[in-house]
N, C-alpha and C positions, 0 to 999 in steps of 0.2 A: 856549615854547622849552624850559624846564626839564622839562616833561612829556615832550616828544619825546626829550630826552636820557635820561630815566629809562627810556623804552621801549627805547631803543638799548642801554642797560646790561643790561636784562632779557633782550633778544633774544640777547645774546652771553654771558649768564651771567657778567657781568663782576665784580661785587662781592658776595661772600658777606656776610651780615649780621654785624655786629660786627667788621668788618675794621679793622685798623690800616693806614693808608695813608700812604706817603711821597709828597709832592707836590713835583714839580720846579717851584720858584717863581722865575721870572726877574724878575718885576715888570712884564712886558709884559701887554697886555690879555688874551691867551689864558690864561696861567697865573693871572692875577688873577681872571678869571671862574671858572676851575676851582676856585680856593680858595673863592670865594663859593658855588659849587654844592655842593662837598663839605661846607662848613659847614652848608648847609641839610640835607643828609643826616644830618649829626651831630646837628643839632637834632631831627630826626625819629627819632633813635635807630636809624638804619639802618647807621651805621658807628660804630666805637668811638673812634678817635683819628686825628688828622691831624698829620703831622710835615712842616712846610714846610721844604724843603731848597734852599738857594741856593748856587751855585758861582760865585765871582768869577773869571772867566777872566783878569783882569789885562791885558786887551787895550787898555784905555783908562786914562789917568791918574786919571780921576774915577770909575772903576768901583765904588769903595767906596761911592759914593752910592746905587747900586742896592741894595747889601746893606743899607744903612741904611733905605731905603724898604721893602724886603721885611720887615725886622725889625719896623718900626712897623706894617705891615699885618698881620703874623701876630699881633702883640700885640692889635691891634684886634679880630681874629676869635677871640682866645683859644686859639690853637693853638701847639704847640711849634715853635720855630724853630731851625734849625741852618745855619750858614754855614761855608764853607771857601774859602781861596784855592787856585787851581790849583797854586801852588808849594808848598803845604803837603801835598799828597796823596802825594808820593813815587811818582809813577806810572812804570811801566816801559812807556811807550808811545812807539814810534818815530814821528817826524814825517815823513809821506810827501809833504809839499808842500801838502797840503790843510788849511788852517786850520779849515775847517768840520768835516772828518772828525776831526781831532785833538780839537776841542772836544766832539764827540759822544761819542768814546771816553772822554774825561776825565769827562764828566757821568755816563756809565754806571757807571764805577768808583766815583764819588762816591756816586751813589744806592744802589749795592749796599752800600757801606760803611755808609750810614745805615740801610738796611733791616735789616742784620744787627745793628747796634748797638742798634736799638730793637725788635728782634724783630717787625718789621712783616710784613704779609701781602702787600701789593701796592705797586707804584710807579706813580703816576698821572702821565701826561704830557699836555700840553695841545695835542696836534696836532689841527688842525681840517680841514675839507673842502679848503681851499686848500693846506694842507701836503700833503695826499694827492695833489692834482693836480701840484704842483711836484715831488714825489718821483718820481711816475710818469715825468715827462718827463726828469728828471735821469738816471734809470736807462735810459730809452729811448735817450737820447743816448750813454750809456756802453756800450750793447750788452748789456743785462741779459738774463737768462733769464726764463722765465715766472714763476718764483718771485720774482724781483726786480720784475717788472712788476705783481705783485699789490700792490706798494707797501707801505703801512703797515697792519698788521693791528690790529683793535680790541683784541684780547687776545693776547699772546704771552709765554708763561711767566708771570712775575710782573708784567709790564708791562701796564697798561691805558690806553686812550685814549678816554675817554667822549665827547669832543667831535668825533670823527672825521667825523661826518656833519653837523656844524653849521658854517654859514658864518661867517667871521671878522667880517664887517660886522654880523651879528646880535649877536655877542658884544660888539662895541664899542658898538653902539646900546644894549644893555642896561646896560652900565657907565655910559654917559653919562646915561641916563635916571635911573639910581639914584645919580648923583653919586659913583661909586666911582672913585678915582684909579688911574692906571696909567702906566707908563713907555713911552717910545718909544726903542728901541735904534737909534742912528744906523747901525749896521752892517747893518740891515735894508734900507737903500736903497743901500748901496755896490754898485757894479757889479763889484767885485772877485770877488763870489761868484756862481757859476753859478745858484744858487737864486734870487737877486735878479734876475738877467737874465731868467730864465724868468717870474718874477712880473711884471716890468715890461713885457716884450715879447711873450712867447709866449701866455700865458693871455689877456690882453686881445685879441690878434689872433684867437684862436679864438672868444672870446665875440662878437666883431664879425662873424665868419663865420656864427655860428648862436647865437641867444640861448638855445637849449636846452642849451648846452654843460654847465652844472653838473649838470643832471638826467641827461643821457645819459652823462656821464662816470661818475657814481656807479653807474649801472646796469651799465656796462662793467666797472668795478672789482669789483663784486659777482659778476659772472659769472666773471671771472678768478679771484677768490678761491675760488669754488665749485669750479672746475675744478682749481685747485691742491690744494684739500682732498681731492678725489677721488683725485688722483694720489699724494698723500702716503699715503692709506689703502691704495691699491693697492701702493705701494712697500713699505710695512711688512709687508703680508700676504704679498707675494711673497718678501721677504727671509726671513721666518719659514719659508716652504716650502722654500727652497733652502739653508738654513744650519742648522748645529747648533752648540751652545755647550758647551765643556768647559774648566773651570778658567779662565774669563774670556776664552777665545779663541773667535772665531767662525770656523768652517770652512765654506767655500762650495763647492757643487757646480758645477764649471766648465762642464760640458756644459749644464746648465740655465741658468746665468748668461748664457753667450754666445749662447744661442738667442733672447734677448729683443730687442725693437726698441731701437735706440740711445737713445731718450728714456727708456725704463724702465731700461735698462742703466746709463746715467749716474747716474740717481737711486739705484739700488741701490748702486753703488760709493761714492757720497757718504755714504749712510747707513751703509755698512760702515765707512768710515774714521771717521765720527763716533762710532759705537758702540765702536770700538777706541780712541777718544780719542787719535788721533795728529794731529800738525800737518801741514797740506797746503794748497796753493793751489787754490782753486776755479776751475779753468780747463779749457776743453775740451781743450787741448793736454796737460795733465797726465793727465786721464782717458784720453785716447787712448793715452798712453804705457803706462798700466796695461793697457788692453785689448790692445794689441799684444803685451805680455809674456805675458799670460794665454793668448793664442792660439798661442803658440809650443809646439812639441811637447816632450815630455820633462819631467823633474823639474829645476826650476831655482829660483834665488833672485835677486831683483832689489832692489837698494838704491835706494829712492826718496827717502830722507831720511837724514841722518846718524844718526838715532835709531830708524829703523824700516825694515823691508823686507817684501816679499811673497814668500812661499814657496809653491811649487806642487809637488805630488807625487801621482801616481796619480789625477789628475783632481780633486784637492781643493786649494784655496788657503786660506792663512791669513796673517795679519799677525804678524810677529815683532818685538818690541821688547825692550829690556833687562828690562823688567818682565814682559813676556809672551813667554817663550821656550820653544821646544820642539824 
């Protein structure tokens, strides 16, 4: 199994030699296995250092015990251990009603803080094959785009997921065979969370329908990710063709932009907004509002956010902000 994980890492050019890696360590079987695996790479001098990072969400009265377990485990493996309580982070994150999403954002902030503090190269998360399946169906239910349906990527920015094609049961079997202890989070069986309902009801039903589900699902995700990668490359290339940059502002040729198929048009608009570093909701309705404005004749200005607007003049459009004004 570890050989297969190494092949997966090599395939995605995931870990440069002598990297310092922040590991998200919850104490569950997935992250405990990843700690063991990364420790093996360190012993083989393939990576430089591991920083095990544990965030106490404080959702349970006895959650401090998880932190104690992780601290002892990190000590056993001889790796640096860092822990924080979520109340200590001073986060500026709005709670949108989803406890799971709030926790995910909090962990991201925490891991980024640790990465910067230790000048680390990568952040390793222990998502496995079943996490991939569950994420796909969560996004399908919520009406995601193709980008969302590609689910979890093996490598995205500084985040890596070496176990993404490894089955959870194989991880557990390894830990039990090697007598390596791990924790079971009671929230993983709570039907309060959509992910757990999918895990308990949807995935088993699909496997019952066809025992090839795991294999065929992986093939489908790989095809979706390949398609998404092609579209990303096409979007970037097209954006370069129809835009010019001056003093930090991207100017877009409207005639060319509006001639594209809606799929490519939406993607170019999102890329444009990202490149100009403005806040915006990723929704079809919002993008349609921009397109409707851009199609209107004449030179105009449209305020889409209190801090930025789109200006179009003589067939050219640009985004104006207090920092980027013209």
